C-alpha positions as CSV (number, residue, x, y, z in Angstrom):
1,M,68.7,48.9,91.5
2,S,70.7,49.7,88.4
3,T,72.4,53.0,87.7
4,D,71.7,52.7,84.0
5,W,68.7,54.6,82.5
6,I,67.6,56.2,79.4
7,I,65.6,59.4,79.1
8,E,62.6,59.4,76.7
9,T,60.2,62.0,75.5
10,R,56.7,60.8,76.3
11,P,53.2,62.3,75.9
12,W,51.8,63.9,79.0
13,D,49.2,61.2,79.4
14,D,51.7,58.4,79.2
15,P,50.6,55.8,81.8
16,A,54.1,55.5,83.4
17,G,54.5,59.2,83.5
18,A,51.0,59.6,85.0
19,E,52.0,57.1,87.7
20,L,55.2,59.0,88.5
21,R,53.2,62.2,88.9
22,R,50.6,60.4,91.1
23,R,53.4,59.2,93.4
24,Q,54.9,62.7,93.5
25,R,51.5,64.1,94.5
26,A,51.1,61.5,97.2
27,E,54.5,62.3,98.6
28,L,53.9,66.0,98.6
29,D,50.4,65.6,100.2
30,A,52.1,63.7,103.0
31,R,54.8,66.4,103.5
32,Y,52.4,69.3,103.5
33,G,49.6,67.5,105.4
34,S,47.0,68.4,102.7
35,D,46.5,68.4,98.9
36,D,46.4,72.2,98.8
37,H,50.1,73.0,98.2
38,E,50.3,74.0,94.5
39,P,49.7,77.7,93.7
40,G,48.3,78.3,90.2
41,P,47.1,75.9,87.6
42,P,48.8,72.5,87.5
43,P,50.6,71.5,84.3
44,S,48.5,69.8,81.6
45,A,48.8,68.3,78.1
46,A,47.6,71.7,76.8
47,D,50.5,73.7,78.3
48,V,53.4,71.3,78.7
49,D,55.9,71.7,75.9
50,L,58.0,68.6,76.8
51,F,57.6,65.7,79.1
52,L,60.5,63.4,79.8
53,V,60.5,60.0,81.6
54,A,63.7,58.2,82.7
55,V,63.5,54.5,82.4
56,G,65.7,52.0,84.1
57,D,67.4,49.2,82.1
58,D,64.6,46.9,83.3
59,G,61.9,49.2,81.6
60,T,60.7,50.7,84.9
61,A,59.9,54.4,84.9
62,V,62.1,56.0,87.6
63,A,62.0,59.8,87.1
64,C,60.2,62.5,85.2
65,G,60.3,66.2,84.4
66,A,58.5,68.7,82.2
67,L,59.0,72.1,80.5
68,R,56.3,74.7,80.3
69,R,57.0,77.8,78.2
70,L,56.7,81.1,80.2
71,D,57.5,83.6,77.5
72,A,59.7,83.9,74.4
73,G,62.9,83.5,76.4
74,A,62.0,81.4,79.5
75,A,60.5,78.1,80.5
76,E,59.5,76.6,83.8
77,I,60.5,73.2,85.0
78,K,57.5,71.2,86.3
79,R,57.0,67.8,87.9
80,M,60.5,66.9,88.5
81,Y,60.3,63.6,90.5
82,V,62.5,60.6,91.2
83,V,61.2,57.5,92.9
84,P,62.7,57.2,96.3
85,E,64.8,54.1,95.6
86,W,66.5,55.9,92.7
87,R,67.4,59.0,94.6
88,G,71.2,59.6,94.7
89,S,71.7,57.6,91.5
90,G,72.3,60.7,89.3
91,V,69.1,60.3,87.4
92,A,67.6,63.6,88.7
93,T,70.6,65.5,87.3
94,G,70.2,63.6,84.0
95,V,66.6,64.6,83.7
96,L,67.4,68.2,84.7
97,R,70.2,68.5,82.1
98,A,68.0,67.0,79.4
99,L,65.3,69.6,80.2
100,E,67.8,72.4,80.1
101,S,69.2,71.2,76.8
102,A,65.7,71.0,75.3
103,A,65.0,74.5,76.6
104,A,68.2,75.9,75.0
105,Q,67.3,74.2,71.7
106,R,63.9,76.0,71.8
107,G,65.7,79.4,72.3
108,W,64.7,79.7,76.0
109,H,67.8,81.1,77.8
110,T,66.2,81.1,81.3
111,V,64.8,78.2,83.2
112,R,62.8,78.8,86.3
113,L,61.0,76.6,88.8
114,E,59.1,76.6,92.0
115,T,59.6,74.2,94.8
116,G,58.1,74.1,98.3
117,T,59.2,75.2,101.7
118,E,58.8,71.6,102.9
119,Q,61.2,70.2,100.3
120,P,64.7,70.9,101.6
121,D,66.1,68.0,99.5
122,A,64.8,69.7,96.3
123,Q,66.1,73.1,97.5
124,R,69.6,71.6,98.0
125,F,69.5,69.8,94.7
126,Y,68.6,72.9,92.7
127,R,71.2,75.0,94.5
128,R,73.9,72.3,93.9
129,E,72.9,72.2,90.2
130,G,73.5,76.0,89.7
131,Y,70.1,77.5,90.4
132,R,69.8,80.7,92.4
133,E,66.8,81.7,94.5
134,I,64.7,84.4,93.0
135,P,61.6,86.4,94.1
136,L,58.4,84.5,93.7
137,F,57.1,84.8,90.2
138,G,53.7,84.4,88.4
139,N,51.2,82.3,90.2
140,Y,53.6,81.8,93.1
141,A,53.7,85.5,94.1
142,G,52.4,85.7,97.6
143,S,52.5,82.0,98.3
144,S,53.8,81.1,101.8
145,L,54.6,77.6,100.6
146,S,56.8,78.4,97.6
147,L,60.4,79.1,96.9
148,C,61.5,80.0,93.3
149,F,64.8,79.4,91.5
150,E,66.3,80.3,88.2
151,R,69.3,79.4,86.0
152,E,70.6,81.2,83.0
153,L,71.5,78.8,80.2
154,V,74.7,79.5,78.4
């Protein structure tokens, strides 16, 4: 495994991105023991403002993440995923920072996200990257499987 990657903007229906999202879904289905673990509508080409894919120097897609606009000043991070063999390489932080930069460029000063109660690794990652836990928002309100986080961009 290399530690070199580039981050590219891709369309939502990009085959490599779709495969990363399929792998994420399979991993989460296994963690939660079912496929019913996402409150609210899943992201789609119609509502995702930006989709990024990190590609290793051999051309393999290794991570992804998306932004979905919430309101005039805020966006939500969706579908952050890193293939297991690339975890710990720094690519997750790279994708996260690229999403935050894109949000700031669009005038969104707040970035929010939802992660699950069965994803302690994700919870640790977001806390380490400066996100603070907030009350459940939007479609996540009332969910027993969700934890929500937020970061103000400066």
